[in-house]
C-alpha positions in Angstrom: 0.0 0.0 0.0 2.8 2.4 0.9 4.6 1.7 -2.4 1.4 2.5 -4.3 1.0 5.8 -2.5 4.7 6.7 -3.2 4.3 5.8 -6.9 1.1 7.9 -7.1 2.8 10.9 -5.5 5.7 10.7 -7.9 3.4 10.4 -10.9 1.2 13.3 -9.7 4.3 15.5 -9.2 5.5 14.8 -12.7 2.2 15.9 -14.2 1.8 19.1 -12.1 2.8 22.3 -13.8 3.5 24.1 -10.6 4.6 23.1 -7.1 2.3 25.5 -5.4 -1.3 26.1 -6.3 -1.7 29.3 -8.3 -5.0 30.0 -6.4 -2.9 30.8 -3.3 -1.2 33.6 -5.1 -4.5 35.2 -6.2 -6.3 35.0 -2.9 -5.5 38.5 -1.4 -5.7 40.2 -4.8 -9.0 38.6 -5.6 -10.4 39.4 -2.1 -9.4 43.1 -2.5 -11.1 43.2 -6.0 -14.2 41.6 -4.5 -14.2 44.1 -1.6 -13.8 47.0 -4.0 -16.6 45.9 -6.3 -19.1 44.7 -3.6 -17.9 46.6 -0.5 -20.8 49.0 -0.6 -23.2 46.0 -0.3 -21.2 44.5 2.6 -20.8 47.7 4.6 -22.0 51.2 4.1 -19.0 52.7 5.8 -16.4 53.8 3.3 -13.6 53.9 5.8 -14.0 50.2 6.8 -14.1 49.2 3.1 -11.0 51.3 2.3 -9.0 50.0 5.2 -9.9 46.4 4.4 -8.8 46.9 0.7 -5.5 48.5 1.7 -4.8 45.6 4.2 -5.6 43.0 1.7 -3.4 44.6 -0.9 -0.6 44.9 1.7 -0.9 41.2 2.5 -0.7 40.5 -1.3 2.4 42.6 -1.6 4.1 40.8 1.3 3.1 37.4 -0.1 4.5 38.3 -3.5 7.7 39.8 -2.2 8.6 37.3 0.5 7.0 34.0 -0.5 5.9 33.8 -4.2 8.9 35.7 -5.6 11.4 33.6 -3.7 9.8 30.2 -4.2 8.5 30.6 -7.8 11.1 32.6 -9.6 14.0 32.9 -7.1 13.9 36.7 -6.5 14.7 38.4 -3.2 15.1 42.0 -2.3 15.3 44.1 0.8 16.5 47.4 2.2 19.3 48.0 4.6 19.7 51.2 6.5 23.2 52.4 7.5 23.1 53.2 11.2 25.8 55.8 11.0 24.4 58.2 8.5 20.9 56.8 7.9 21.4 56.1 4.2 19.5 53.3 2.4 20.9 50.5 0.4 18.7 48.3 -1.7 19.9 44.7 -2.2 18.5 42.5 -5.1 19.2 38.8 -5.5 18.2 36.2 -8.0 18.9 32.5 -8.3 22.2 32.1 -10.2 21.0 28.9 -11.8 17.8 29.6 -13.8 17.3 25.9 -14.5 15.9 25.5 -11.0 12.9 27.8 -11.9 9.9 25.8 -13.1 8.9 26.9 -16.6 5.2 26.7 -15.6 5.5 28.8 -12.5 7.4 31.8 -13.8 4.7 33.0 -16.2 2.0 32.5 -13.6 4.0 34.6 -11.1 4.6 37.4 -13.6 1.0 37.5 -14.8 -0.2 37.7 -11.2 2.2 40.5 -10.5 1.0 42.5 -13.4 -2.6 42.0 -12.7 
């Protein structure tokens, strides 16, 4: 039984286009669009609707920057502040070996970033 499950897992992984479900990348963005379009039906208070949309888009930005970008296409970036003079330094990194990036995941990531 265990061998059959292992075989099924391997076979399923080979057929999958992505390692992570694309729906997880669109959740916060989709929820923000839903709140924007139907927010007046959910709440009559503009401030609550606005704050909810901004929070959802902030969560989406964090997810794309810290999770999706690193796992799907191998991109990382951050800001370092020099304690002596307070100057900023931006650091950008990408995977040196582009062969590790799944060909099916990269277009999904970039499309979700543009949308």
